[in-house]
C-alpha positions in Angstrom: -116.6 -50.9 75.0 -118.2 -54.1 75.3 -120.5 -54.5 78.5 -123.3 -57.1 77.7 -123.2 -60.2 75.6 -126.2 -62.4 74.6 -125.8 -65.9 73.9 -128.0 -68.1 72.1 -127.7 -72.1 72.8 -126.2 -73.9 75.7 -123.8 -76.1 73.8 -119.9 -76.3 74.2 -119.3 -73.2 72.3 -122.0 -71.2 73.9 -121.1 -72.2 77.7 -117.3 -72.0 76.8 -117.8 -68.4 75.6 -120.0 -67.5 78.3 -117.4 -68.6 80.9 -114.5 -66.8 79.1 -116.2 -63.5 78.9 -118.0 -63.6 82.2 -114.3 -64.2 83.8 -113.7 -60.9 82.2 -116.3 -59.2 83.9 -118.9 -58.8 81.2 -122.4 -59.4 81.7 -123.5 -62.4 80.0 -126.9 -63.7 79.3 -127.2 -67.3 77.8 -130.5 -68.2 76.2 -131.5 -71.9 75.9 -134.9 -73.0 74.5 -135.1 -76.2 76.3 -135.9 -76.6 79.9 -132.5 -77.8 80.8 -129.0 -78.3 79.3 -129.8 -81.1 77.1 -127.1 -83.0 75.7 -127.3 -86.6 74.0 -125.4 -89.1 75.7 -122.2 -89.9 73.7 -118.6 -89.8 74.0 -116.3 -86.8 72.9 -112.5 -86.7 72.2 -110.6 -83.5 73.1 -107.1 -83.2 71.8 -104.1 -80.7 72.8 -105.4 -77.9 70.5 -108.5 -77.7 72.8 -107.5 -79.0 76.1 -104.6 -76.6 76.5 -107.2 -74.0 76.1 -109.4 -75.4 78.6 -106.2 -75.5 81.0 -105.6 -71.8 80.3 -109.2 -71.1 81.2 -109.2 -73.0 84.4 -111.6 -75.4 83.3 -109.5 -78.4 82.4 -109.3 -80.2 85.8 -113.1 -80.3 86.7 -113.9 -81.8 83.2 -110.8 -84.2 83.2 -112.1 -85.5 86.7 -115.0 -86.9 84.9 -113.3 -88.2 81.9 -110.5 -90.6 80.9 -106.9 -90.3 79.8 -106.8 -93.3 77.3 -103.1 -93.4 77.0 -102.9 -95.0 73.6 -104.7 -95.1 70.0 -104.9 -98.1 67.7 -105.8 -98.6 64.1 -107.0 -102.0 63.4 -108.5 -104.3 60.7 -112.2 -104.8 60.6 -112.2 -108.5 60.4 -109.2 -109.8 62.7 -108.7 -106.7 64.7 -105.0 -107.1 63.9 -102.9 -103.9 64.6 -102.1 -101.6 61.7 -100.5 -98.9 63.8 -100.5 -97.4 67.0 -99.4 -94.3 69.1 -99.0 -93.2 72.4 -101.4 -90.4 73.8 -100.2 -88.1 76.8 -102.5 -86.5 79.4 -103.2 -83.8 76.6 -105.7 -86.0 75.1 -109.2 -86.7 77.0 -112.2 -88.6 76.4 -115.3 -87.8 78.2 -119.1 -88.0 78.0 -120.5 -84.9 76.4 -123.1 -84.5 79.0 -120.3 -84.4 81.7 -118.3 -81.8 79.5 -121.1 -79.1 79.2 -122.4 -80.0 82.8 -119.0 -78.8 84.3 -118.6 -75.8 82.0 -122.3 -74.8 83.0 -121.5 -75.2 86.8 -118.5 -73.2 86.4 -120.3 -70.4 84.5 -123.2 -70.2 86.9 -120.7 -70.1 89.7 -119.2 -66.8 88.5 -122.8 -65.4 88.3 -123.1 -66.2 84.6 -126.9 -66.2 83.7 -128.5 -69.3 82.0 -132.1 -68.7 81.0 -133.9 -71.7 80.3 -137.1 -72.1 78.2 -136.2 -69.0 76.5 -137.0 -69.5 72.5 -135.3 -66.8 70.6 -137.4 -66.0 67.3 -135.3 -63.3 65.8 -132.2 -61.0 66.2 -131.3 -57.6 64.7 -127.6 -57.6 64.1 -127.4 -53.9 63.4 -128.7 -53.1 66.9 -127.9 -56.0 69.0 -131.5 -57.0 69.9 -132.8 -60.5 70.7 -136.4 -61.2 70.3 -138.2 -64.1 72.1 -141.5 -66.0 71.5 -142.8 -64.2 74.5 -142.4 -60.9 72.7 -140.1 -59.6 75.0 -136.7 -57.8 73.7 -133.2 -57.6 75.3 -130.5 -55.3 73.6 -127.0 -56.4 73.8 -123.4 -55.0 72.7 -122.6 -58.6 71.1 -124.6 -61.7 70.1 -123.3 -65.1 69.9 -125.0 -67.4 67.7 -124.3 -70.8 69.2 -127.6 -72.9 68.2 -125.9 -75.7 66.3 -126.2 -76.9 62.7 -129.8 -76.5 62.3 -129.6 -72.9 63.3 -132.4 -70.8 61.9 -130.8 -67.6 62.8 -127.9 -68.5 60.5 -130.3 -68.8 57.6 -131.9 -65.4 58.4 -128.6 -63.3 58.7 -125.7 -65.4 57.0 -126.9 -67.0 54.1 -129.2 -69.7 53.7 -126.8 -72.6 52.7 -128.8 -75.6 53.9 -127.5 -78.5 55.8 -126.5 -81.2 53.2 -126.6 -85.1 54.1 -123.1 -86.4 53.5 -124.3 -90.0 52.6 -122.8 -91.3 56.1 -124.8 -92.8 58.7 -123.5 -93.2 62.3 -124.7 -95.9 64.5 -124.0 -94.9 68.3 -124.2 -96.7 71.5 -122.9 -97.3 75.1 -121.7 -100.7 76.4 -120.0 -101.6 79.7 -116.2 -102.4 79.6 -116.7 -106.2 80.3 -118.4 -106.4 76.7 -115.4 -105.1 74.9 -113.5 -107.4 72.6 -110.9 -109.6 74.3 -107.6 -108.3 73.2 -105.0 -106.1 74.7 -105.6 -102.6 74.8 -109.2 -102.7 73.9 -110.2 -100.2 76.3 -108.0 -97.7 74.8 -109.0 -95.6 71.6 -109.5 -98.2 68.9 -110.2 -97.5 65.3 -111.2 -99.9 62.8 -110.8 -99.6 59.0 -113.4 -101.5 56.9 -114.9 -101.5 53.5 -117.2 -98.6 53.0 -117.3 -98.2 56.8 -115.2 -97.9 60.0 -115.8 -97.9 63.8 -114.3 -96.3 66.8 -114.7 -97.0 70.6 -113.1 -95.5 73.8 -113.8 -95.1 77.4 -115.6 -92.0 78.6 -115.4 -92.2 82.4 -119.1 -92.3 83.3 -119.6 -95.5 85.2 -117.0 -97.4 83.5 -119.0 -96.9 80.3 -117.5 -97.4 76.7 -118.8 -95.2 73.7 -118.7 -96.8 70.2 -119.5 -95.4 67.0 -119.8 -97.4 63.6 -120.1 -95.3 60.4 -121.2 -96.4 57.0 -121.6 -95.0 53.9 -125.1 -94.9 52.9 -127.0 -92.5 50.4 -130.4 -93.3 52.1 -131.4 -91.0 55.0 -135.2 -90.6 54.8 -135.9 -89.7 58.4 -137.4 -86.3 59.6 -135.0 -86.3 62.6 -131.3 -86.5 62.3 -131.1 -89.0 65.2 -133.5 -92.0 65.7 -133.4 -95.1 67.6 -132.1 -97.9 65.4 -132.9 -101.3 64.7 -130.4 -103.9 65.6 -131.2 -106.2 62.8 -130.6 -103.3 60.2 -127.3 -102.7 62.0 -126.4 -106.2 61.9 -127.3 -106.1 58.1 -124.9 -103.3 57.6 -122.0 -104.5 59.2 -122.3 -108.2 58.1 -118.6 -109.8 57.9 -117.2 -107.5 60.7 -115.5 -109.1 63.4 -117.9 -111.2 65.8 -116.7 -109.8 69.0 -117.1 -106.1 67.6 -120.7 -107.1 66.6 -121.2 -108.7 70.2 -120.1 -105.6 71.8 -122.6 -103.3 69.7 -125.3 -105.7 70.3 -124.8 -105.4 74.1 -125.7 -101.8 74.0 -129.1 -101.2 75.6 -130.0 -99.0 72.6 -128.5 -98.0 69.3 -129.2 -94.8 67.6 -128.7 -93.8 64.0 -127.8 -90.5 63.0 -127.6 -89.0 59.5 -124.2 -87.1 59.2 -124.8 -83.7 57.9 -122.6 -80.7 57.1 -122.9 -77.2 56.0 -120.4 -75.1 54.1 -118.9 -72.1 56.0 -120.6 -68.8 55.2 -118.6 -66.1 53.4 -118.3 -64.3 56.8 -118.9 -65.3 60.3 -120.3 -62.2 61.5 -122.9 -59.7 60.5 -123.1 -56.5 62.4 -123.1 -57.3 66.1 -123.8 -61.1 65.7 -121.2 -63.7 65.2 -121.5 -67.5 64.3 -119.6 -70.1 66.7 -119.3 -73.8 66.9 -121.6 -76.0 64.9 -123.8 -73.0 63.6 -120.7 -71.9 61.9 -118.8 -75.0 60.7 -120.4 -78.3 61.3 -118.5 -81.1 59.6 -118.1 -84.9 59.2 -116.9 -86.2 62.8 -113.7 -88.2 61.3 -110.9 -86.2 63.0 -112.7 -85.9 66.6 -112.4 -82.0 66.0 -116.1 -80.8 66.3 -116.1 -80.0 69.9 -112.3 -78.9 69.8 -113.2 -76.2 67.2 -116.0 -75.1 69.4 -113.7 -74.5 72.2 -111.1 -72.8 70.0 -114.0 -70.6 68.7 -114.8 -69.4 72.4 -111.2 -69.0 73.2 -110.2 -67.1 70.3 -113.2 -64.4 70.4 -112.7 -64.0 74.4 -109.0 -63.4 73.5 -109.6 -60.8 71.1 -112.0 -59.1 73.1 -109.7 -58.9 76.1 -106.8 -57.4 73.9 -108.7 -55.1 71.1 -111.2 -52.5 72.1 -112.9 -51.9 68.7 -115.8 -54.6 67.9 -115.6 -54.5 64.2 -111.6 -55.1 64.4 -112.5 -58.0 66.8 -114.9 -59.6 64.7 -112.7 -59.2 61.5 -109.8 -60.8 63.0 -112.0 -63.6 64.4 -113.7 -64.0 61.0 -110.4 -64.3 59.3 -108.7 -66.8 61.8 -111.6 -69.1 62.4 -112.7 -69.2 58.7 -109.5 -70.4 57.5 -109.0 -72.9 60.2 -112.4 -74.2 60.2 -112.3 -74.6 56.3 -109.2 -76.6 56.4 -110.3 -78.9 59.2 -113.9 -79.4 57.4 -112.0 -80.3 54.2 -109.5 -82.6 56.2 -112.3 -84.4 57.9 -114.1 -85.3 54.4 -110.7 -86.6 53.0 -110.3 -88.5 56.3 -113.8 -90.4 55.6 -112.9 -91.2 52.0 -109.4 -92.9 53.4 -111.0 -94.7 56.3 -113.5 -96.4 53.9 -111.6 -97.6 51.0 -113.1 -100.7 49.6 -111.1 -101.6 46.8 -108.9 -104.8 47.7 -106.2 -103.6 45.8 -106.0 -100.2 47.4 -106.8 -101.5 51.0 -103.1 -102.6 51.6 -101.9 -99.3 50.2 -104.2 -97.4 52.7 -103.0 -99.5 55.6 -99.3 -98.8 54.5 -99.9 -95.1 54.5 -101.6 -95.2 58.0 -98.6 -97.2 59.3 -96.1 -94.6 58.3 -98.0 -91.4 58.6 -100.5 -91.9 61.7 -98.2 -90.0 64.1 -97.3 -87.0 61.8 -101.0 -86.6 60.7 -102.5 -86.6 64.2 -99.8 -84.2 65.4 -100.3 -82.1 62.8 -103.9 -81.6 63.7 -103.5 -81.8 67.6 -100.4 -79.7 67.9 -102.4 -76.3 66.4 -101.5 -73.5 68.9 -104.1 -70.9 68.8 -102.3 -68.8 71.1 -99.2 -68.4 69.0 -101.7 -67.3 66.0 -103.4 -64.9 68.2 -100.2 -63.2 69.5 -99.2 -62.7 65.9 -102.6 -61.5 64.8 -103.1 -59.2 67.8 -99.5 -57.7 67.7 -100.2 -56.9 64.1 -103.2 -55.0 65.0 -101.9 -53.1 68.0 
């Protein structure tokens, strides 16, 4: 029977897992190598497949109090901002600053006596015994280890196969601006996506001081930076998006800082677990961000594992079912995200009208298929088949 769980990484998957497991009465230690929870200021979208789980966990209300229900989503043309299609969004779709999301989960986790250990650098783990070793030569032993340390996880390299992160030939420019700097058309403060040749943009409110998060993504095979995130040069940005709508360019220029991100992904390993260790979140399935599902899948991972632990007693069985469910789901979303990037960035002037027509007739069904995934239904089927 599980009693002690060690979690490596204080991101979305680690904190959500910690909270869900601590709620069951397990002893949970979460280790973070930084001196604090150090999330980059950027927006995140949470759709029904994740927000329904946060509601079940009792986490949703405090997160939503710091976010925004945007109410509607638009697809627009990059040059004239004409609407290609739109759809209503209900209160199951939330936008929020990533920092506020993790802060709220951390507060709740610590409020039920979950332990967060800062400045604790993990040097190695032993999946067969459940031990975690730290840079100060101290070891701790656990019944289960959750590896939640992100796309650059060295523990994944050591114990789950050394598939290195691969640059996807996409570069993302990110920034924040105030609401008054938005383009002056109706509903510019909602979720707005713009299709352009070889690039696309998105912007939406995040609830923090009325700020707007925007991301502009270009297809560009050149990424030579050692870091995956660097402060960007506005002249380079203007050059990359020459010909885009002037109001959009002005909005981006109003940001105090622009950051450039090389977008990387990593194939899923053959198995998400090894002995008593299991991969979760971006350590398991980083992907291009074109469906807004990275954070959602991290929450799904956490909920899935905690539910299996609640219902099934045998650890090998728990991890086997988790691996089967999450590998299948994550591979599909990862593949679907890649296809969305190709679709968004169509440049051929003959194909562009066809792309826009497809977006016009299929937006609702496509979005609904992704957002309506019901993890609880799948869990019920899987658990009942095992009991």
